[in-house]
KEKE-3310 file (N, C-alpha, C; in steps of 0.2 Angstrom, whole numbers, plus 5000, padded with zeros to 4 digits):
npx = (5004:5007:5016:5011:5004:5013:5015:5007:5007:5005:5005:5011:5011:5018:5012:4998:4989:4986:4979:4969:4961:4952:4941:4934:4922:4926:4936:4943:4953:4963:4973:4986:4993:5006:5002:5006:4999:4987:4976:4964:4953:4946:4931:4925:4914:4900:4896:4883:4871:4878:4890:4907:4917:4935:4951:4951:4961:4970:4986:4996:5005:4991:4982:4966:4960:4952:4950:4949:4935:4928:4934:4927:4913:4913:4913:4903:4893:4898:4896:4880:4877:4883:4873:4871:4865:4869:4879:4893:4903:4916:4924:4939:4935:4938:4937:4923:4917:4923:4916:4901:4897:4906:4904:4891:4886:4876:4876:4873:4867:4880:4888:4906:4920:4934:4944:4957:4959:4946:4955:4953:4941)
npy = (4993:5006:5008:5011:5021:5031:5030:5038:5053:5055:5053:5044:5034:5022:5009:5016:5005:4995:5003:5005:4994:4988:4994:4994:4987:4980:4978:4983:4977:4979:4970:4971:4959:4955:4955:4966:4979:4989:4993:5002:5001:5007:4999:5009:5007:5008:5000:4994:5002:5011:5013:5021:5026:5026:5031:5029:5023:5023:5018:5027:5027:5020:5024:5032:5022:5012:5008:5012:5017:5004:4995:5004:5003:4991:4989:4992:4985:4976:4984:4984:4968:4964:4972:4985:5001:5014:5022:5032:5044:5057:5070:5079:5092:5094:5080:5078:5075:5060:5053:5057:5054:5045:5033:5037:5041:5054:5070:5076:5088:5088:5090:5095:5097:5102:5096:5098:5114:5118:5118:5124:5132)
npz = (4999:5002:4995:4986:4990:4986:4974:4966:4971:4980:5002:5011:5024:5035:5044:5044:5041:5048:5060:5054:5051:5060:5056:5046:5035:5026:5010:4993:4981:4965:4955:4942:4930:4932:4948:4953:4963:4958:4961:4975:4986:5002:5014:5028:5042:5051:5058:5056:5049:5037:5027:5022:5011:5011:5008:4991:4976:4965:4953:4950:4935:4930:4931:4923:4917:4920:4933:4946:4946:4945:4955:4965:4961:4966:4977:4984:4978:4988:5000:4999:5000:5010:5021:5023:5019:5016:5006:5010:5002:5005:4998:4984:4976:4962:4960:4959:4948:4943:4955:4955:4942:4934:4948:4952:4963:4972:4974:4992:5006:5019:5034:5042:5048:5055:5063:5069:5069:5077:5092:5107:5107)
capx = (5002:5012:5021:5002:5000:5018:5016:5003:5012:5003:5010:5011:5010:5019:5007:4991:4983:4983:4976:4961:4959:4948:4936:4934:4918:4932:4941:4943:4960:4963:4980:4988:4994:5009:4999:5006:4995:4984:4971:4961:4948:4943:4927:4924:4909:4898:4892:4875:4867:4882:4898:4910:4923:4943:4957:4951:4967:4973:4993:4999:5005:4986:4976:4960:4958:4939:4951:4943:4926:4928:4934:4919:4906:4911:4913:4898:4891:4901:4893:4875:4875:4881:4865:4873:4860:4868:4885:4895:4909:4920:4930:4941:4930:4939:4936:4915:4915:4922:4911:4896:4895:4906:4904:4883:4886:4872:4874:4871:4870:4883:4894:4911:4921:4941:4946:4961:4956:4944:4956:4952:4936)
capy = (4999:5013:5014:5014:5025:5034:5029:5043:5056:5055:5052:5036:5031:5015:5006:5014:5000:4991:5009:5005:4989:4986:4998:4991:4979:4975:4983:4980:4980:4978:4968:4968:4953:4952:4955:4975:4982:4996:4999:5001:5005:5006:5001:5006:5007:5010:4993:4994:5006:5016:5010:5028:5024:5028:5032:5025:5023:5020:5017:5037:5023:5016:5030:5036:5016:5012:5003:5013:5014:4995:4994:5008:4999:4979:4991:4998:4979:4971:4985:4981:4964:4966:4973:4991:5003:5020:5021:5039:5048:5064:5070:5085:5097:5089:5070:5076:5070:5053:5048:5058:5053:5037:5030:5037:5046:5060:5075:5076:5090:5085:5094:5095:5100:5099:5095:5104:5119:5120:5117:5128:5137)
capz = (4998:5006:4986:4980:4988:4986:4966:4963:4977:4991:5009:5014:5031:5037:5049:5044:5040:5056:5061:5051:5047:5064:5059:5039:5032:5022:5006:4987:4977:4959:4952:4936:4928:4938:4955:4955:4966:4957:4962:4981:4993:5010:5015:5035:5042:5057:5064:5054:5041:5032:5026:5020:5006:5009:5003:4983:4975:4957:4953:4944:4929:4927:4932:4917:4915:4923:4938:4954:4946:4946:4963:4969:4963:4967:4984:4986:4978:4994:5005:5001:5000:5020:5023:5023:5019:5013:5006:5008:5003:5003:4993:4985:4973:4956:4961:4958:4938:4945:4962:4955:4934:4933:4952:4953:4968:4972:4981:4997:5012:5025:5038:5041:5056:5055:5074:5073:5067:5082:5098:5111:5103)
cpx = (5004:5014:5016:5002:5006:5019:5009:5004:5005:5007:5007:5013:5014:5014:5000:4988:4983:4978:4968:4958:4953:4943:4933:4930:4922:4937:4940:4951:4959:4973:4981:4989:4999:5007:5001:5000:4992:4979:4966:4958:4943:4938:4926:4916:4907:4895:4887:4873:4873:4887:4900:4916:4928:4947:4956:4957:4969:4982:4992:5000:4997:4979:4971:4961:4952:4944:4948:4939:4925:4927:4929:4915:4910:4910:4906:4891:4890:4895:4886:4871:4878:4876:4867:4866:4860:4875:4890:4902:4912:4926:4934:4935:4932:4941:4928:4916:4916:4917:4904:4893:4899:4904:4897:4884:4880:4873:4871:4871:4871:4887:4901:4915:4928:4944:4950:4962:4953:4947:4955:4947:4931)
cpy = (5005:5015:5012:5021:5033:5039:5036:5052:5060:5053:5048:5037:5023:5016:5009:5011:4996:4995:5007:4999:4986:4989:4996:4983:4977:4981:4980:4980:4977:4979:4971:4961:4950:4951:4960:4975:4990:4999:4998:5004:5004:5007:5003:5008:5010:5005:4993:4999:5007:5013:5019:5022:5028:5028:5028:5029:5020:5023:5021:5032:5020:5022:5030:5028:5011:5008:5006:5013:5008:4994:4999:5004:4993:4984:4993:4991:4971:4975:4984:4974:4960:4968:4985:4994:5012:5018:5030:5041:5050:5066:5079:5087:5090:5083:5071:5072:5062:5051:5053:5055:5045:5033:5031:5040:5051:5063:5077:5081:5087:5092:5095:5097:5100:5100:5099:5109:5123:5119:5124:5135:5135)
cpz = (4999:4997:4980:4982:4986:4978:4963:4967:4981:4995:5011:5022:5032:5043:5048:5044:5044:5059:5059:5051:5051:5063:5050:5038:5025:5016:4997:4985:4969:4956:4944:4935:4931:4945:4958:4957:4962:4957:4970:4982:4997:5010:5023:5035:5050:5062:5058:5046:5034:5034:5021:5016:5009:5007:4993:4980:4969:4958:4948:4939:4927:4928:4924:4915:4916:4931:4946:4952:4946:4953:4968:4966:4965:4977:4986:4982:4985:5002:5004:5001:5009:5026:5023:5018:5013:5012:5005:5006:5000:4998:4989:4979:4964:4955:4958:4953:4941:4949:4957:4946:4934:4938:4951:4960:4969:4977:4984:5002:5016:5029:5038:5048:5054:5060:5076:5071:5073:5089:5101:5110:5109)
residu = (MET:VAL:ASP:LEU:VAL:ARG:SER:HIS:GLY:GLY:ARG:ALA:GLU:VAL:GLY:TRP:TRP:SER:LYS:ILE:GLN:ALA:HIS:SER:LEU:GLY:TRP:VAL:THR:ALA:ARG:ASP:ALA:ASP:GLY:LEU:LEU:VAL:GLY:PHE:VAL:ASN:VAL:ALA:TRP:ASP:GLY:GLY:ASP:HIS:ALA:PHE:LEU:ILE:ASP:THR:LYS:THR:ARG:GLY:ALA:TYR:GLN:HIS:ARG:GLY:ILE:ALA:THR:ALA:VAL:VAL:ARG:LEU:ALA:ALA:GLU:GLN:ALA:ARG:ALA:ALA:GLY:CYS:GLU:TRP:LEU:HIS:VAL:ASP:PHE:THR:PRO:GLU:LEU:ARG:ALA:PHE:TYR:PHE:ASP:ALA:CYS:GLY:PHE:ARG:PRO:THR:ASP:ALA:GLY:LEU:ILE:HIS:LEU:PRO:SER:THR:ARG:GLY:GLU)
# end
């Protein structure tokens, strides 16, 4: 995973997987013919009706080939099969077309607090 994150300029943290694994409903990966990890998405959940996509990644040299769309679709299918009713995702504005158009998410009202920015208020 560290190599995959670094392949597209992300900040990889060794050991992050052991921190989040217990909160995952599951994850979907994609590999090339040689077994190289080229795509990943983690599906976190609340133990009930809500699942959350986290860390959708595609290896830099493999982007724009439909890999991320495929792993997100499979993640949605698996979350549905696990009994989840809702699948949430947060993303930066440049990924809007990917999540809304390619993956079928729809815009919703939501709220967000950046916790480090609110210390001492």
